C-alpha positions as CSV (number, residue, x, y, z in Angstrom):
1,X,-51.1,33.5,196.6
2,X,-47.4,34.4,197.1
3,X,-46.4,38.0,196.4
4,X,-43.8,40.6,197.3
5,X,-42.8,44.1,196.7
6,X,-39.2,45.4,196.7
7,X,-36.7,47.8,195.2
8,X,-34.6,46.3,192.5
9,X,-32.1,46.7,189.7
10,X,-32.8,45.5,186.2
11,X,-30.4,42.8,185.0
12,X,-31.9,41.6,181.7
13,X,-35.0,41.5,179.6
14,X,-36.2,39.2,176.8
15,X,-39.3,39.2,174.7
16,X,-42.0,36.7,175.5
17,X,-45.1,35.9,173.5
18,X,-47.3,38.7,172.2
19,X,-45.8,41.9,173.5
20,X,-44.8,40.6,176.9
21,X,-41.3,40.3,178.4
22,X,-39.5,38.3,181.0
23,X,-37.5,40.6,183.2
24,X,-34.8,39.6,185.6
25,X,-34.1,41.9,188.5
26,X,-31.8,41.9,191.5
27,X,-33.3,42.5,194.9
28,X,-31.9,42.3,198.4
29,X,-34.2,39.7,199.9
30,X,-35.3,37.7,196.9
31,X,-32.0,37.7,194.9
32,X,-32.1,37.4,191.2
33,X,-35.8,37.0,190.4
34,X,-37.6,36.8,187.1
35,X,-41.2,37.7,186.3
36,X,-43.5,38.1,183.3
37,X,-44.4,41.8,182.5
38,X,-47.5,42.2,180.3
39,X,-46.8,44.7,177.6
40,X,-43.1,44.7,178.5
41,X,-41.9,44.6,174.9
42,X,-43.7,47.8,174.0
43,X,-41.7,50.9,172.9
44,X,-43.2,52.8,175.9
45,X,-41.6,50.3,178.4
46,X,-38.3,49.9,176.6
47,X,-36.6,52.6,178.6
48,X,-37.8,51.1,181.9
49,X,-36.1,47.8,181.3
50,X,-32.6,49.0,180.5
51,X,-30.0,46.9,182.5
52,X,-28.8,49.0,185.4
53,X,-32.0,50.9,186.0
54,X,-33.3,51.1,189.6
55,X,-36.9,50.1,189.8
56,X,-39.8,49.4,192.2
57,X,-41.0,45.8,191.7
58,X,-44.2,43.9,192.6
59,X,-44.4,40.2,191.9
60,X,-47.2,37.7,192.4
61,X,-48.0,34.1,191.3
62,X,-50.6,31.5,192.1
63,X,-47.8,29.1,193.2
64,X,-44.3,29.9,194.5
65,X,-42.5,27.8,191.8
66,X,-44.2,29.6,189.0
67,X,-42.6,32.4,186.9
68,X,-45.3,34.8,188.1
69,X,-46.3,38.2,186.9
70,X,-44.3,41.4,187.7
71,X,-45.1,45.1,187.5
72,X,-42.1,47.4,187.4
73,X,-41.8,51.2,187.8
74,X,-38.7,53.1,187.1
75,X,-37.2,55.0,190.0
76,X,-33.8,56.0,188.5
77,X,-32.3,55.6,185.1
78,X,-28.6,54.9,185.7
79,X,-27.8,54.5,181.9
80,X,-29.2,58.0,181.2
81,X,-26.7,59.5,183.7
82,X,-23.7,58.0,181.9
83,X,-24.9,57.9,178.4
84,X,-21.9,59.9,177.0
85,X,-19.3,57.6,178.6
86,X,-18.8,54.3,176.7
87,X,-16.5,52.9,179.4
88,X,-18.9,53.5,182.2
89,X,-21.8,52.1,180.2
90,X,-19.7,49.0,179.4
91,X,-18.8,48.6,183.1
92,X,-22.5,48.8,184.1
93,X,-23.4,46.3,181.4
94,X,-20.7,44.0,182.6
95,X,-22.0,44.1,186.2
96,X,-25.5,43.3,185.1
97,X,-24.5,40.4,182.8
98,X,-22.3,38.8,185.6
99,X,-25.1,39.0,188.1
100,X,-27.6,37.7,185.6
101,X,-25.4,34.8,184.6
102,X,-23.8,33.9,187.9
103,X,-26.4,34.2,190.7
104,X,-28.8,31.4,191.5
105,X,-32.5,32.3,191.2
106,X,-34.4,33.5,194.2
107,X,-31.5,33.4,196.7
108,X,-31.3,36.5,198.8
109,X,-28.0,38.5,198.8
110,X,-28.5,41.7,200.8
111,X,-24.8,42.4,201.0
112,X,-24.2,42.0,197.3
113,X,-27.3,44.1,196.6
114,X,-26.1,46.9,198.8
115,X,-22.6,46.7,197.2
116,X,-24.1,46.8,193.7
117,X,-26.1,49.9,194.5
118,X,-23.0,51.5,195.9
119,X,-21.1,50.6,192.7
120,X,-23.8,52.1,190.6
121,X,-23.5,55.4,192.6
122,X,-19.7,55.3,192.2
123,X,-19.8,54.7,188.5
124,X,-21.9,57.8,188.0
125,X,-19.4,60.1,189.7
126,X,-17.6,62.3,187.2
127,X,-13.9,61.4,187.4
128,X,-11.6,61.9,184.5
129,X,-9.1,59.4,186.0
130,X,-11.6,56.6,186.1
131,X,-10.8,55.7,189.7
132,X,-14.2,54.0,189.9
133,X,-12.4,51.1,188.1
134,X,-10.8,50.1,191.4
135,X,-14.2,50.0,193.0
136,X,-15.4,47.8,190.1
137,X,-12.7,45.3,190.6
138,X,-13.4,45.1,194.3
139,X,-17.0,44.6,193.4
140,X,-16.1,41.6,191.3
141,X,-14.1,40.2,194.3
142,X,-17.3,40.8,196.3
143,X,-19.3,38.8,193.8
144,X,-16.9,36.0,194.0
145,X,-17.2,36.0,197.8
146,X,-21.0,36.0,197.6
147,X,-20.8,33.0,195.4
148,X,-18.5,31.2,197.8
149,X,-15.1,31.8,196.2
150,X,-13.3,34.3,198.5
151,X,-9.7,35.0,197.5
152,X,-7.2,35.3,200.3
153,X,-5.1,38.4,199.4
154,X,-4.1,39.3,203.0
155,X,-1.2,36.8,203.5
156,X,1.1,34.6,201.5
157,X,-0.3,31.1,201.0
158,X,3.2,29.7,201.0
159,X,4.8,31.4,204.1
160,X,1.9,33.2,205.9
161,X,3.8,36.5,205.7
162,X,1.7,39.7,205.1
163,X,4.5,41.8,203.5
164,X,5.8,42.0,200.0
165,X,2.8,40.3,198.4
166,X,3.1,40.4,194.7
167,X,1.2,37.5,193.1
168,X,-1.9,35.4,193.4
169,X,-2.0,31.6,192.8
170,X,-4.3,30.9,189.9
171,X,-5.3,27.6,191.5
172,X,-5.8,28.4,195.2
173,X,-6.6,32.1,195.0
174,X,-4.1,32.9,197.7
175,X,-1.6,35.7,197.6
176,X,2.1,34.8,197.1
177,X,5.0,36.9,198.4
178,X,7.6,38.1,196.0
179,X,10.4,36.1,197.6
180,X,8.3,32.9,197.6
181,X,7.4,32.9,193.9
182,X,10.8,31.8,192.6
183,X,10.7,30.1,189.2
184,X,6.9,30.0,189.2
185,X,6.5,33.8,189.1
186,X,5.6,33.8,185.4
187,X,2.8,31.3,186.0
188,X,1.2,33.4,188.8
189,X,-1.3,36.2,188.5
190,X,-0.1,39.7,189.4
191,X,-1.6,41.3,192.6
192,X,-2.4,45.0,191.9
193,X,-1.1,47.7,194.2
194,X,-4.5,48.9,195.3
195,X,-5.2,45.3,196.5
196,X,-2.0,45.3,198.5
197,X,0.5,44.1,195.9
198,X,3.9,45.4,194.8
199,X,4.4,47.4,191.6
200,X,2.8,45.7,188.6
201,X,4.2,45.6,185.1
202,X,0.9,46.5,183.7
203,X,-1.5,49.2,184.7
204,X,-3.3,48.2,187.9
205,X,-6.8,48.4,186.4
206,X,-6.0,46.0,183.6
207,X,-4.1,43.8,186.1
208,X,-7.0,43.7,188.5
209,X,-9.5,42.8,185.8
210,X,-7.2,40.0,184.6
211,X,-7.2,38.7,188.2
212,X,-10.9,38.7,188.7
213,X,-11.7,37.5,185.2
214,X,-9.5,34.4,185.8
215,X,-11.5,33.3,188.8
216,X,-14.9,34.2,187.4
217,X,-14.2,32.2,184.2
218,X,-12.7,29.2,186.1
219,X,-14.7,29.0,189.3
220,X,-18.1,30.5,188.4
221,X,-18.8,30.1,184.7
222,X,-16.4,27.3,183.8
223,X,-17.9,24.8,186.2
224,X,-21.1,25.1,184.2
225,X,-19.2,24.8,180.8
226,X,-20.3,28.3,179.7
227,X,-18.1,31.3,178.8
228,X,-17.8,34.5,180.8
229,X,-20.4,36.9,179.4
230,X,-19.5,38.8,176.3
231,X,-20.3,42.1,178.1
232,X,-17.6,41.4,180.6
233,X,-15.1,40.5,177.8
234,X,-15.9,43.7,176.0
235,X,-15.4,45.7,179.1
236,X,-12.1,44.1,179.8
237,X,-11.0,44.8,176.2
238,X,-11.9,48.4,176.5
239,X,-9.9,48.8,179.7
240,X,-7.0,47.1,178.1
241,X,-7.2,49.4,175.1
242,X,-7.0,52.4,177.4
243,X,-4.6,51.3,180.1
244,X,-2.8,48.2,178.8
245,X,0.8,48.4,178.0
């Protein structure tokens, strides 16, 4: 009988049958993994299954390919720590929805799991300037990398130079130097300063989210003919409302 125990992060939950729930969690060694939780739809368990919560998970099934049954214990409620900050809550919801929608089932991603835990710690740090948004954008770049879509932001894709990088090709994902863009500059994505780019016309947070959203929508979700999650769209709109110009 296959079974395992691990720490995890709740990604999503949906009701199933009479009072049960199917819960998706992210773990280091077992990746995005689902399981049936008996009584998981009860009001008593509702707080445990909030996306973003850190949990202790036990899973078992008769056969490896089965959904299996899962028991989950709360170890830390991240949403409770940021309950009074809608932007941070939206950022956390965006992370969970991207992981839930993009990761293949049962494929271990220890690096991504560690990075996601680090991002949850960062999102909880009190900072009136919201500098955690830089970390969030880098986390999305890390998600793209984990899925096999690493952007090359270190050197110009046209000349190989490492200075005066200002744009990113929306097709290749390579950086483009300012003097190489020419008449195509308006068709390129802007490379934010905190990722090594020159001054951006828009605030770096909004520029960075526009960059990662393009590749998430095109290379991850678009290939399956599905839209980027609404939680990610909502988060991007919130950042644009605060920092767009």
